[in-house]
C-alpha positions in Angstrom: 19.6 15.6 -16.7 17.6 14.3 -13.8 14.1 15.5 -12.9 13.6 17.4 -9.6 12.6 15.2 -6.7 9.7 15.5 -4.5 10.4 15.7 -0.8 8.4 12.7 0.5 10.0 12.2 4.0 7.3 11.6 6.6 4.4 11.8 4.1 1.7 9.1 4.1 0.2 7.5 1.0 -2.8 5.2 1.8 -1.0 2.8 4.2 2.6 3.7 3.3 4.7 6.2 5.3 8.0 7.3 3.8 10.7 6.8 6.4 13.9 7.3 4.3 14.8 8.7 1.0 16.9 6.0 -0.6 18.7 6.5 -3.9 18.1 5.9 -7.6 17.7 2.3 -8.9 19.8 1.0 -11.8 17.4 2.8 -14.2 17.7 6.2 -12.5 14.3 6.0 -10.9 13.8 7.5 -7.4 13.4 4.9 -4.7 12.2 5.5 -1.2 12.0 3.3 2.0 8.5 3.1 3.3 6.8 1.5 6.3 3.3 0.0 6.0 0.7 0.6 8.8 1.1 -3.1 9.6 4.8 -2.7 10.2 6.3 -4.0 6.9 9.3 -2.0 5.6 10.1 -2.0 1.9 11.9 0.0 -0.8 9.6 1.1 -3.6 9.6 3.6 -6.5 8.5 7.0 -5.4 6.4 7.3 -8.6 4.3 4.3 -7.5 3.4 6.2 -4.3 2.6 9.4 -6.2 0.3 7.7 -8.7 -1.2 5.5 -6.1 -0.1 2.3 -7.8 1.2 1.0 -4.5 -1.2 1.3 -1.5 0.1 -1.2 1.0 2.4 -4.3 1.3 -0.6 -6.6 0.6 -2.3 -6.3 4.0 -5.0 -4.1 2.5 -6.0 -6.7 0.0 -6.0 -9.4 2.6 -8.3 -7.3 4.9 -10.7 -6.5 2.0 -10.9 -10.2 1.1 -11.6 -11.1 4.7 -14.3 -8.5 4.9 -15.9 -9.7 1.7 -15.8 -13.3 3.0 -17.5 -12.3 6.3 -20.2 -10.4 4.4 -20.8 -13.4 2.1 -21.0 -15.7 5.1 -23.5 -13.4 6.8 -25.7 -13.2 3.7 -25.5 -17.0 3.3 -26.3 -17.5 7.0 -29.3 -15.1 6.8 -30.7 -17.0 3.8 -30.4 -20.4 5.6 -32.2 -19.0 8.6 -35.0 -17.6 6.5 -35.8 -21.0 5.0 
C-alpha cells in the first residue's frame, strides 16, 4: 500500500521549484521534476525536497565558495596593506 503523496506542484524549496509531478522510481519512491533558480531542470526524489537534503543543482555551493574566496582575498589584501 502506497503512502499518500504531498501535492508539491508550484512549491519552492530553497532554490528548487516543482514544475511537474513525475512518477515513482523503480523502488516506489515519489519523483518530481524541479527547476533550479539558475535554470537547471532535474528529476529528484520528493523526500529530498521535503527534508531539505537537496537545496539546488550545485549552483548554491558554487556561489558560497565564490563568496568565501572573495572574503578571504579581501582579508588577505587588507593585511598586506596594513604592513
